[in-house]
C-alpha positions as CSV (number, residue, x, y, z in Angstrom):
1,V,96.5,154.3,118.5
2,Q,93.7,155.0,120.5
3,G,93.1,157.6,123.1
4,R,89.6,159.5,124.7
5,T,89.3,162.8,124.0
6,G,88.4,165.3,126.9
7,G,84.5,165.0,126.7
8,G,84.5,161.4,126.1
9,G,84.5,160.6,122.9
10,T,87.0,158.2,121.1
11,V,89.2,158.9,118.5
12,A,91.6,155.8,116.6
13,L,94.2,155.9,114.3
14,A,95.3,152.5,112.4
15,G,96.9,151.2,109.2
16,S,100.6,151.7,107.9
17,L,103.2,154.0,106.1
18,S,106.0,152.5,104.7
19,P,108.6,155.7,105.1
20,L,111.7,153.2,103.6
21,D,109.6,153.1,100.4
22,P,110.2,156.1,97.6
23,L,106.3,156.9,97.5
24,L,105.4,156.9,100.7
25,P,103.1,153.8,100.6
26,V,100.0,154.9,103.3
27,D,96.8,153.8,104.2
28,L,95.6,155.0,107.3
29,R,91.9,154.7,109.0
30,L,90.9,157.4,111.3
31,T,87.4,157.0,113.5
32,A,86.1,159.3,115.7
33,S,83.1,159.2,118.2
34,R,81.7,161.7,120.0
35,A,85.0,163.4,119.6
36,R,84.9,166.8,121.6
37,Y,87.1,169.5,120.7
38,A,86.5,172.7,122.4
39,S,88.3,176.7,122.1
40,P,87.0,178.8,125.2
41,D,87.1,182.6,122.7
42,Y,85.5,180.5,119.9
43,G,83.2,177.6,120.8
44,E,83.0,173.9,120.9
45,I,82.3,171.1,118.6
46,T,81.4,167.4,118.9
47,L,81.7,164.6,115.9
48,D,82.0,162.0,114.5
49,A,84.4,160.8,111.6
50,A,85.2,157.7,109.8
51,L,88.4,158.9,107.6
52,A,91.0,157.0,105.6
53,L,94.0,158.0,103.6
54,T,95.4,155.5,101.2
55,G,97.7,155.8,97.9
56,A,101.3,156.8,97.4
57,L,101.6,160.2,98.9
58,R,104.2,161.2,96.9
59,R,101.7,160.5,93.8
60,D,98.3,159.5,94.2
61,A,97.6,159.6,97.6
62,R,93.7,160.2,98.6
63,L,91.7,161.2,101.3
64,G,88.3,159.9,101.6
65,G,85.5,159.0,104.4
66,R,82.8,161.3,106.2
67,I,82.6,163.5,109.0
68,G,79.4,164.2,110.6
69,I,79.2,167.3,113.3
70,T,76.5,166.0,116.4
71,S,76.5,169.2,117.8
72,G,78.3,172.6,117.8
73,E,78.2,175.8,119.2
74,L,80.2,179.1,117.7
75,R,81.0,182.0,119.7
76,V,82.0,185.5,118.3
77,P,83.8,187.7,120.1
78,D,82.4,191.2,120.8
79,R,85.6,192.7,119.6
80,L,88.0,191.2,116.9
81,S,91.9,190.9,117.2
82,R,94.2,193.0,116.4
83,N,95.2,190.4,114.4
84,V,92.7,190.2,112.3
85,V,92.7,191.7,108.9
86,V,89.2,193.1,108.1
87,L,88.3,192.3,104.2
88,V,85.1,194.1,104.0
89,P,83.8,197.6,105.5
90,F,82.9,197.1,109.1
91,R,81.2,198.8,110.9
92,E,80.8,198.8,114.9
């Protein structure tokens, strides 16, 4: 399965999962090239990735690989949402 992100990057997932096996063996590879995620409120990020999930999900599955951030921007809002819990004293 593969697709394009909004910024023109690509994401692909390949491999296998055996749902009928009790241990759920898996061998999945996720690759991303110039994949871009953007949030109007919090920022955006562009990244490359090569990740692998292998093994038995119910016993010893392993996730490994690399993620490289090629560019990014973090936006901090002027005011915190009412849903955010402040963990330390905070003064505006």
